[in-house]
N, C-alpha and C positions, 0 to 999 in steps of 0.2 A: 503493498499500499503505501504511496506517494505522501510523503508531508503537505497537511494542509497547507491551502492558499491565505497567509494574515492580510489583512485587510488595508490597502495601500492605494492611495490614490493615482500613480504610476502604475498602471495595469500593465502586463505583456502579454504574449499571445497565451503561452502557458495558464495564466490566471488568469483569461479571458475565457479559453476551452472549459477550463475545470467549474466557472460561474455558469458559464450556460449550460453546461450537463447538468450540472444540480438542477437547473429549474426548468430541463427540457423534460419533466415528470408533473401528472396534472397535477397532484397532491402537491409535491414539494411548491408547485408555482403559487396553488390556494396558500400555505403557511405563510411564503414569505409574503406576499400581497397583503395577509392578514397581520405580521407584523410589522409593517412600514404603516398598516393602516394606526396601528396602535401605540406607535410613534416611539419617542424615546423612552416611555415611562417602560415599552416592553407588555410580556404579559407571561401568565406562568405555564406550565402545559395541561393544567386541567381546566383551563381557561380557552386555550387552545382546542384543547379536546372537544369540547362543548360545543364551542363556536361553528366547527369544521365538521362534526359528528363522525369523529374519527376514535377508533379504538387507541387505547395509551400507548400500545409493545407499537402499533404503526407508528404514529405519530413521533415517537423515541426516535424509530429507523430513522423517517425523513429529518427529523431536526438533527442527526448525526450526523447526515449526509449534508447539509447546507452550512453546518456548523462547520468540516472540513474544507467547502470549498471557502468558506473566507465571506459567507455570506450572512452568517449570523453568530452573534456572541451569546455568552450566558457568563449568569453573576447570582449568586448565591446571595439573597438577604433575607438574615433569622433563617428561620424552617422552611422557606420556599426558595425555588429556584427561576428566576426571570429569564426568558427570552430575549431579545432586543435584532432588530434589523443591521446590518454593519453598513451605514450611510457610505463611509468613505471606499469600500469594497461597490457597491452599488453605483455611483458617483466614477469611481476608475472604470467599470466596465462600459457606462455611458459615454465617457470621456475616449476609451479604445476604438469604440463602435465608431462614434461621431468624428475622429480626430482628423482625416482626411476631408468629410465632407465639404463639398463646396470649394476645393483648393486650399484646405482649411481655415476657411472663414464660415465656419458650421454656424456659428451664434448669429452671424451676419446674413450673411448668405441664405441657410436653411429656415432660421427663424426658432430654432430648437427652445425648446424648455428650458430655463434656469435650471443649475446645481440642484439636486435633493436637500444639501446642505442646509438651504438657505430656508427651508422648512422645518430643520428641526435645531434652529440656532437657539443655543441655550434653553433646549427643551421647549420651546414656545411654538405653535403652529402658527404662521404668519397669520394676521388680524390687521385691518384698516385703522382699530381704536384702540382705546384703552380702556379698562374695565377695572372699576370699584370694586372691592369684594372686602365684607366685612363679615368678620370670625366672634360669635357669641358663646362665652360658657356663663356659669353663676357669676363666680367671683372674677372673673379675667384677673387673672395673677399664674397662669402655667398654658392650658393645652390651648386657649385662644393667642394668647401672648404667641407660642410660637408658629402656630400657624400664620400669622400677622408676618413675624420676621421673616419665615420661611418661603413665604411667597414675594415678598419684596427682596427678598434676595437672587430668588433662580427666575424671575421676570420682573425686572424693575420697568422694561420699554413697553411692555404690553397691561402688566395689572398694578393696579394700586392696594395694598391692604388694609386693611385696620382691624382693630379689636374692640371687643367693649364686652361690660357683662352686665347681667339684672339686677345683680346686688354686689357690685366690686367690694372687693377687700381693701380696695386702695395701695395696693404693695406687688410686686412681680414676685414669686417665687423664686429665692436664691439658685435651686436646681435646674430652673426654668431657661434664667440664663449661663448657668453653667453649662448645659446641653445644647445651647445655641452657640457657645464657644465652642466647643469641641466639634461644631460642624462648620466651625469659621465664620461664622454669621456674630456679627456686633450688634446688639439690639440695647446699647445704653439708655437711649431714648424711650425705652416702652415705660408704659403708665397704666396702671390698674383704672378703668374710667367705667361711667354707665353708659348703656345705651341712648339714655337719652338725649347724651348727645350728638347722636347721628339720626335722632326723628325732628328735631330743631329743624327749619324754616330753611336756613343756611347751610344747612349740613348738606356735604357732597352725594349726589345720588349715587346710590350704588344699583350694582349691575346683579351682585349675587350676596346673598346672606345665608349664611352657614354656618348652625350652630353643631357645637363639637361636645356639648356634655348631654346628657338627657333632662336634667331639670332645665334647662334652658327652652328646651324643644315641647314642654311640656308647658309652658306657662304662654301668656298673653303678651304677642311682641306690641312695641310701636308700631304709628303706622310709618314704612321708611318712604323719604320722599325718591320717587322713580319707580315706583312698582317693581323691587327687584326679582329675581328667580329666589326659590330658596330652597334648601334640602337639609336633612340631619347626616350629617358626618359624626356620630358618638362614637367618643372615644372614651375609656376607663380611665379615671382620675390617676394619677400619680400619685399625686400627694396623697391620698390616704394607705398608700403602699406603707406599712409598716415594717423595720426590719432595720437591718444596719446600714451604713453610706451607700455600702453597695449596693445593695436589694434595693434601695432608694434611687440612686444616680440609673439603674438599669430601668426601672418600672421609668424614668421620662425618658432614657433615650428609646425605650419602644415606641412610646406615644408620640415620640419628632419622627420617627422611621416611618410608623403609621400612618401621619398627617403630610411626609412629604411623598410616600406612595400617594395617596388620593389627591395631592396638591400633583403632581408629576401628570395622575390621567386626565387631571380636568386640562391642564395644557397643552394635551395632546389631541383636545377635539379640534375640531373644525368649526371653531365658534360663531366664523361669521359666515357658515353655509349652513346652519342646523336650522331647523325650523324650532318655534318655543317648546311647543309638544316635546321633537324630538331631543332638546337639548334639557328640558325638564326631565325626562326620563334617562336621560345620560348622566346627570348630575345626582339623581337621587339613588344610581345602580351604584355610582361609584361610594356613596356612604355605605351601602349593604356588602361591598367584599371586605 
């Protein structure tokens, strides 16, 4: 067996043949297209199996072939294995196939589409507008604070995140800040505040409002300016964890990873092209995963 072809933007003939051979099979082509649709967040084998109606053993065989060809990458996050499209390889293949088109001026002479990396830059599907997102929990001291910082960190060009609480504690949990620091995210300006700030007439109009704790989801929310779409992304409260400092830190880390995963899934959605009902289904489904 030949060694796998690693992702590269400068693909040679051998790499192109390996990639095309891997895609020259109906199920592998369907799998790769599904992964491209999932975007940088990727997806699990279980989700792929359900989506494509294929058995786990068959899926595993085809994912192995796609990975060997350098078209797919895999990464373990906690207990789950995520597969993602290797965009560099896909772009390398497109570049190889079109390098000599129109006497070497493919982009101008043939009006070819832009490289796929533009759609995956910073993990964000490119959209023409910027979206305001509000994360809510009861005390606005841990989960909603981390979600706000995470979204602002990964997608500052297209999203502006805020957080608030129905009964704000008035201070941010130290372990929330420590967890964000471990993720190389600065949040010194974070503050615990009431959701009433975002119901005022001069408050920024929200496009999305997500509750990240069960208590906030069950309370009567203010009327938000802008009629945002809402969904429940409940996560267990890490500050309820009892035990050693290590155990508590682990709870905060797992909470942050869960929130990051859901944010990545939202960023992979083609927000500009989904109608309101379809988008509502998608963001609701993200909270159930």
